[in-house]
C-alpha positions, -999 to +999 in steps of 0.1 A: +586-017+209+554-034+196+534-011+218+552+020+205+548+009+169+510+002+174+504+035+192+524+053+166+503+038+139+469+046+154+479+081+166+492+087+131+459+078+116+439+100+140+463+130+138+466+124+100+429+127+096+427+159+116+457+173+097+439+164+064+408+183+076+430+212+087+446+214+053+414+209+032+395+235+053+424+259+049+423+255+012+385+259+011+386+291+032+414+306+011+393+300-020+363+319-006+358+357-009+359+372+026+339+402+013+310+377+005+316+357+036+311+389+058+282+401+036+302+432+026+293+430-010+256+435-001+262+463+024+248+497+015+272+525+009+246+552+012+253+579+037+228+583+065+204+612+062+215+645+078+206+650+114+176+671+120+182+705+135+152+702+158+170+681+184+171+685+222+201+706+232+227+693+255+217+717+283+181+705+280+193+669+283+217+676+312+197+657+337+197+626+315+233+629+307+244+632+343+268+604+353+274+593+318+308+581+305+301+592+269+273+608+249+270+605+211+245+621+187+239+598+157+212+587+134+190+558+147+168+534+127+142+561+121+156+594+134+183+611+155+192+595+188+215+602+217+235+571+227+244+574+264+270+551+279+273+548+317+284+522+342+252+502+337+257+501+299+243+519+269+208+535+264+192+555+237+172+587+239+152+602+211+171+633+202+140+652+193+118+644+223+143+633+249+122+602+256+136+567+259+142+551+225+135+513+223+145+491+194+112+475+183+107+451+154+098+479+131+130+498+139+151+467+136+136+461+101+143+497+093+179+495+104+185+462+085+169+475+054+190+507+054+222+486+057+213+460+031+217+465-007+211+431-020+183+418-043+162+404-014+137+421+009+133+418+047+106+393+055+108+389+093+123+402+125+128+379+155+140+390+189+165+365+205+192+366+231+229+362+223+253+345+224+246+317+200+265+300+171+260+329+146+266+356+171+290+342+196+309+374+206+279+394+218+258+392+249+222+405+253+191+410+233+193+412+195+170+412+165+175+388+137+162+402+104+159+377+076+160+385+039+146+363+011+176+363-012+194+332-024+220+334+003+194+334+031+210+365+045+203+375+082+213+408+098+217+409+135+206+443+151+216+452+186+185+452+207+197+482+227+217+504+203+200+495+170+234+490+154+241+462+129+263+437+148+269+410+121+258+401+086+253+363+081+245+343+050+249+307+036+284+315+024+294+325+059+277+294+074+298+271+051+329+291+059+321+287+096+321+249+093+355+250+076+366+274+104+354+249+130+374+221+114+404+243+111+404+255+147+394+221+160+370+239+184+338+220+178+319+239+205+327+276+206+346+275+172+370+304+181+392+290+209+427+281+195+437+268+229+408+243+233+416+209+249+414+191+215+441+212+200+462+206+230+457+169+228+464+169+191+496+189+197+507+164+224+498+135+200+519+151+172+548+155+197+545+118+206+544+109+169+577+128+164+593+112+193+581+077+186+589+081+149+625+090+159+626+059+181+612+037+154+636+051+129+663+030+145+643-002+143+628+004+109+660+012+090+693-006+089+726+004+077+721-016+045+691+005+036+715+033+030+738+013+008+738+038-020+770+023-033+753-010-041+724+009-058+750+027-080+767-006-089+733-021-098+726+009-120+759+003-138+750-034-143+775-048-117+767-083-102+780-105-074+787-141-081+774-164-055+779-202-052+744-218-052+737-253-040+704-273-041+696-309-033+700-332-063+718-306-084+754-298-091+769-267-075+765-237-098+771-200-097+746-172-102+752-135-108+731-117-083+725-079-081+744-063-053+725-046-024+692-065-030+677-090-007+683-126-018+645-129-024+646-101-049+680-109-064+670-145-071+637-134-085+656-112-110+674-144-122+641-163-126+643-183-094+611-175-075+613-186-038+580-197-023+562-168-005+528-158+007+537-123+016+558-113-014+590-108+006+575-087+034+589-110+061+556-122+075+552-158+062+586-174+068+585-195+036+613-179+015+641-198+033+676-202+021+706-218+038+735-195+047+763-198+072+750-204+108+772-174+117+748-150+099+727-135+127+689-140+124+667-110+130+636-108+150+613-118+121+634-150+116+634-158+153+596-155+152+590-174+120+616-201+120+622-228+145+653-230+167+664-262+148+661-244+114+681-214+127+708-237+141+711-254+108+717-220+090+682-215+075+674-179+070+646-159+053+658-147+019+639-115+022+658-105+054+694-107+041+712-088+014+734-103-013+770-106-001+802-114-020+819-147-014+788-163+001+776-198-004+738-202-006+717-234-005+682-234-019+655-258-008+647-288-030+627-279-061+632-242-061+655-241-091+634-266-110+603-246-103+582-259-132+545-251-133+522-281-132+487-282-146+457-302-133+420-302-129+397-300-099+382-335-095+360-328-065+349-301-041+332-305-008+325-285+024+343-298+055+330-270+077+308-239+072+337-219+058+362-246+049+364-266+017+383-296+006+396-294-030+409-324-048+432-318-078+440-344-104+474-336-119+480-340-156+515-354-149+530-367-116+549-343-094+585-339-105+595-353-071+575-371-044+563-349-016+570-354+020+542-355+046+538-319+059+548-302+027+528-276+006+523-265-029+521-231-044+489-224-062+488-198-090+459-174-085+452-158-119+444-122-125+407-114-128+375-115-107+362-145-089+326-150-078+318-172-048+282-185-049+269-192-013+241-214-029+265-243-028+267-243+010+250-274+025+215-267+040+227-276+075+252-248+074+233-222+054+224-203+085+261-195+091+261-176+058+231-153+066+253-123+071+275-131+040+267-112+008+248-132-018+278-129-041+314-126-030+339-112-054+376-107-053+396-092-082+432-083-090+450-071-120+480-093-115+487-130-109+496-139-074+506-172-057+494-187-024+507-216-004+485-245+007+495-276+026+488-311+012+463-330+032+470-366+021+499-390+026+526-392+000+520-428-009+482-425-015+481-413-051+511-396-069+488-376-092+462-364-067+465-336-042+440-326-015+439-291-001+420-276+029+411-240+024+392-217+047+375-186+032+393-156+045+369-127+053+378-090+046+402-073+070+380-043+071+347-028+058+363-016+025+387-046+021+382-074-003+377-111+006+408-132+007+424-134-028+435-170-027+406-184-007+380-166-029+396-182-060+397-217-044+360-213-032+350-204-068+365-236-083+342-263-096+349-298-107+366-298-141+382-263-136+418-261-147+444-251-121+482-243-122+506-250-093+542-257-085+560-276-058+562-294-034+581-273-009+586-271+028+605-286+057+576-290+082+575-326+094+589-349+120+624-364+119+630-401+118+648-400+152+617-389+172+602-417+194+568-401+195+549-371+181+527-344+196+506-325+171+488-293+180+466-276+154+435-257+146+413-247+117+428-254+082+461-261+100+446-296+099+460-303+064+497-310+070+489-327+103+465-350+086+491-358+060+516-367+087+491-389+106+480-407+075+516-413+064+527-424+099+501-452+101+505-463+064+527-492+053+556-468+047+552-450+081+570-456+114+538-460+133+550-440+163+527-429+191+509-396+183+489-373+205+469-350+182+454-320+199+430-302+176+412-270+184+379-257+169+353-231+178+324-255+177+315-290+166+307-279+131+343-267+127+359-300+135+376-312+102+376-349+094+361-357+127+346-391+117+378-401+100+400-395+131+375-410+155+376-442+135+414-441+131+418-435+169+396-465+176+415-487+152+451-475+161+459-477+197+490-455+193+469-425+182+453-402+208+429-378+192+419-349+215+395-322+204+389-289+224+360-265+216+367-229+225+332-213+221+310-221+251+280-203+235+283-224+204+290-256+222+259-276+232+256-293+266+257-327+249+294-321+241+313-343+265+348-335+252+373-309+262+363-272+264+387-242+262+416-232+241+435-262+227+469-251+240+454-249+275+440-285+271+474-296+258+492-281+288+470-300+312+473-333+294+510-331+287+518-321+322+504-354+334+525-374+310+556-353+309+580-382+314+568-398+282+578-367+262+615-370+266+621-382+230+590-365+214+588-339+187+562-313+186+545-301+154+522-270+154+501-257+126+472-232+126+466-195+131+496-174+143+479-167+177+475-205+183+511-212+173+525-185+195+504-196+225+514-232+220+551-223+217+549-204+250+531-233+266+558-258+255+585-235+268+567-233+301+568-271+302+606-271+296+604-283+260+635-271+240+628-250+210+648-273+187+622-300+193+593-278+181+584-273+145+556-250+133+539-238+101+514-209+096+522-192+063+519-159+081+481-159+078 
């Protein structure tokens, strides 16, 4: 189904572009005067002069006419002619002398001048051979007579008969381009059965068929719940029992037919989300009955342990009557907190560490692995690459001198906390990677551009903490697999684990980076691994071209390195828990790798915020 959806999307784009051209070219051609296109408005209506009486009689021309299919007496460019058609083609004879009549440049000019009634004058006559783009339905020699009017008119005179074949001008030439786009014949321009049209037709047929197939996966029965929409219009509500840790059980009146994400938002309860309820980040979790079936998005975004406990994504389920809902800690008491940036530094060429000093302590202590929701105000943010350390300045060569990202509305972004809970209750540390545009015309990452624009002393607003990512107390050992700015929650877990409040369990930390410059907190973890025997710090670099020969560590993708290392010590993993954080591709590869090793899904926890 993923292949069908992807093919449907890209074929839709291609066919849609061609259909747009077809529609626009049709409108353009309809708006143009066909009389002007064909040069009819500048065609002379004057009758040809009368035929002279002194012409050769038919008996006198009998020898010439013998074997002909047809004979016609008409006026030629400069006098009467006989046009004789036989099996070999047409020829002309001077009707007065009986001699062969050739169409010379002078006669072509005379024929064109007699046909033309516009403001210009004939300036040249050029003999060429058809067919070509402006005379594609005729074969043989022709004369092109050019006029010096504003339309750049050209009349094409048959090189044998002296008749006007076509009248071309700039209006026709523009029309012909639209005609080419309309017929999709970019070579001959007149073939409605050309291969491109056939391919486009087959693509349109595929779009119809795949669209019908995707209809069943894109819509659900609840999308057609018009009864709930009518009840919402009338102001009806559904009362749901709402529970939250540390709070008394209460009831909330929720709008029927909406997702829990939207329904709670209407009551002022904003669930954490990076995607605005689109189902791609997996953060808007609520707890329903385990009997509520999870959909494919939930099976992809939530761990097996979370699903077994009844956690579901609020954006994927509609409000139901007689339902009990549990919200994560802190969601109802979602008060905004203020603070100031205390320090900013680069950890890697495109990753910054931001320290925030809160004006007041967090309303509740955070747990290692949790995140906060940072408020990204409306407006335009400028990122100045001049602050990049000199050693990494070369990485920014292809980056514009000034990066800007703007939006008319406030948004929120989720960032994991990169310090242990016990270190400083009023200081938070975030790791943020600058997100490049998704396309040539797309803006830079909204949240990351804002964070990269912050300077010490700048005020920030946030809320939280939130999240369930972290090890349980029952695990005997931990295996961490991460990459990029996925370092943040894993660093928090490691620092907490080996603090005075931690359990000091064995940890194998597999961290993936593209090159040495991208390794976050390298010196800190090397020193900690040397100091703490229970910590195994393993780094894998994936870019061979960017990895110098002096690198003596692991090379390749981090999940492949983890597979090899974990296979050798598989017996020691019986009571281990696995925590994954990083780009979605890394997490999916690591999950498949762990399944291949026989690790149960309910022992694997992961976090990626859908980015």
